[in-house]
N, C-alpha and C positions, 0 to 999 in steps of 0.2 A: 504493499500500499504506500502509496505517494513516494516512489521511488526519488524523483528527481529531489523532491523537498530536503529527503534524508541527506542525500548527499548535500546541498546547498547548507545545509544545518551545521551539519559534519563539517565540511568544510571552514564555514565561520565558527566555527568553534576552535578548529585548529589553527585559525590567522590570528586570532587573540591570543595565542599561544607563540607565534612566531614575530609579531608586534610586541611581545613582552607585557601585556596588559596583566596576565594571569599569569601565576606558579603554583605549582601543585595540580589540585580538582579545582580550584578557587574559581569562582565564575560558570555563565553558562549562557548558549543561544538556544532561539528556538527562531521556528518559522510559523507561519496560518498559513492552511490553504482557506481562502475563504468559500471558492466553491464546494468542499465536502465542509465547511464547519469544523476542521481537524489542527492540530497544535502538532508540533514536532520538536520536542526538546532533548536533549542532551541528559544521559541516565545521573544519576546521584553518584558523585564521587568513587567514578571509573577514571584512569588518567589519561589524558588525555592521547599518545601514543599507544593506545592499546583499542581505540572506539575506534570502530570501524559503521558504516550507512548503518547496516542493520542492529546494532546496537542501539540508536534515535529508534525515542518512544514516542509514540502517535497516544493520544488525549483527543476528548472534545474540550467545549470552550469552558467547562463547566470544573476539567480537570480529572474526569474520570477517563480511567484507563480504555483506549480502543483498541491499540496491537505494542506489542513490546514485551520481551522476555526480563527485563529490568526494570529496577523502581526510575521514576523521574527524577530531571531534579528540585530539589527541596525548595525550591521557587518557582517551582508551575506554578503556584496559584496567585503570586505574584505578576507572572506573563500572563497567565491567561484573562485575570480583570485589567489588565493592559488591551488586550485586543477587545474583549467587550466594550470597553469606553471606547476605545480609539479608530472604529473600523475604517480612518486610511492607511494605519501600519501591517506590514506584513512579517516583517522580524524583530525582535529581542533581544538585546546583549546586555546580562549584567556581568560585571567585573569586578576587582576590589583594585584596582590600577592606582598606585602609588602616591602621586598628586591631585586625583580627581578626589579618593579616597580620603585623604589631608585633612582636603576642604571641607568633605561632610562630616566629619571626625571635628574638624575644631566650628562646626554647625553655621557655616556660613554658604552663601550664595557664592557666583562665579561672578564678578560684577563684567561687563563690556570693558575693558579696557583699551583695546585698541580694535582695529579694521580685519585681523586675523579671526576675533570671534566672532565679528560680525558677519564675516563671509558664511558662517553655519547655524548661528543664532539671532534670532531679533532679540536681543536683549540679554539678560543674564540669565548663567544655569542657574535655574533656581533650588530651593531645598524644602525639604517637606516639614512642615508643623513633626515635634518628636511623638511618640506614641505614645499612649498613657501605660500604665502597668495592665488593667484588663486588656486592650490591645495587643500586649506582649502575650503574655501567657494566653490566649484564647484566639486561636487562627493567624497568629503573627503572620506570614505569609501571602494571607489574604486582605490583612490588616496594612499591612505593607502596602499592597497594590493600591488597595483604598485610600490611602495619603496622598499618594503619589497622583491620581485621577483627582483628589481634591485641590491639591495643590497646582495642579494644570487647569483647574475650572476656568473658561474663558481665553484661553492659551491657545494657538496653535500646533499641535502637538506635532506637526510637521517642521513651522518654522521656527520652535525650540523642539528642537529631538532628542531631549536628555533630563534628567530629573536625579538631583542627589536626593538620598535617604539619610536624615541626620543619624547622625556616630553611624553610619552602614557605609554606604556606596552607592554610584552612580547604574543606574539605568539606562538605557539608549534604547533607540528603537529608529524604522527607517519602513520606505515602503517595502524593504526585502529584507531578510537574515545577511545576507550580503552589507547592504546597504546600512544595519543597524549597526554589525562590525567595523564600517569604516567610521564611521559618527562614536564609537567608543575608542577607535586611535584619535579622533580629532577631538573628542572632550580632554584629554587625560594631556595630549599637547595643548591645549589649551588654560590648564591648569595649570600645569609644569610655570608656563608664561606669566601667567596669572600672580603665582605665587613667587614669581622672581620681582616681579614690579611692584609688586609690596614692601618687598625685601630692599630693593632701591630705595624704591619710595613711598614707606608708610602714608603718604597720604594721596594719593595716585585718584584718580576720580575717572570715571567713564569715560568715553569718548563722550563726545556732541551727538545728540538724537540726526543730526541730519548729515553726520559722514557716517552713522551707523547705518540706518536707512539707506544714504549711497549705496553700501559695499554689499547689505543684505540682497535691496532685491535689484539689482542688479547681477546675482544668481539665480535671486529664485522671484517667481511671479509672472503674471502674464505680460511685463514689461522686462523681462532679464536679457540681456546681450551678452553675458561674457562665454567666453569658448565660441565652441562651432557652433553651424546649425544642421 
């Protein structure tokens, strides 16, 4: 079932390793088939170099197992919550990449300090409110997804394709799981740049909205002109 998507999800997971965004078995990537209403996700705790497309686990969008011999990622409930909330997206990636996770641990959104950031995000990379003790102790992963959805209310998920989870790490998404893996790499680069920016100048401010908008919308939206037709 969903052989092509299984292969793409495996490749996205391996790309996270190649780019140094995960170590050991940290992180996970998933893709969704909107046609079938099914999610394909990495199995839980399996070393990346041991995985094959057949190891990918298929579930429905409520997290119910459809096909697979292995347990799905423990973050499955977060992934499917994002798929249910954001019909525009086709892939979700979760990493514990060093710099982005440091911002999450510091409980700080990542300000849009420069045009590199603005090329991919129309504004800061947001961060969720802390989960309550009850939310942590009951349905933690589902409540993590709910916290992301709540924080993203009123925000275009493709104009801001990532969110930090307070005290945890980033979740990223895109039109495909391949795009989501690329977003994860971009988020880590932006997070590193932002950290260096505030290290050099603790009083640094976000760039003006006009410059932010110019860089963002020349790549995104109906009037984009960056790149080849």
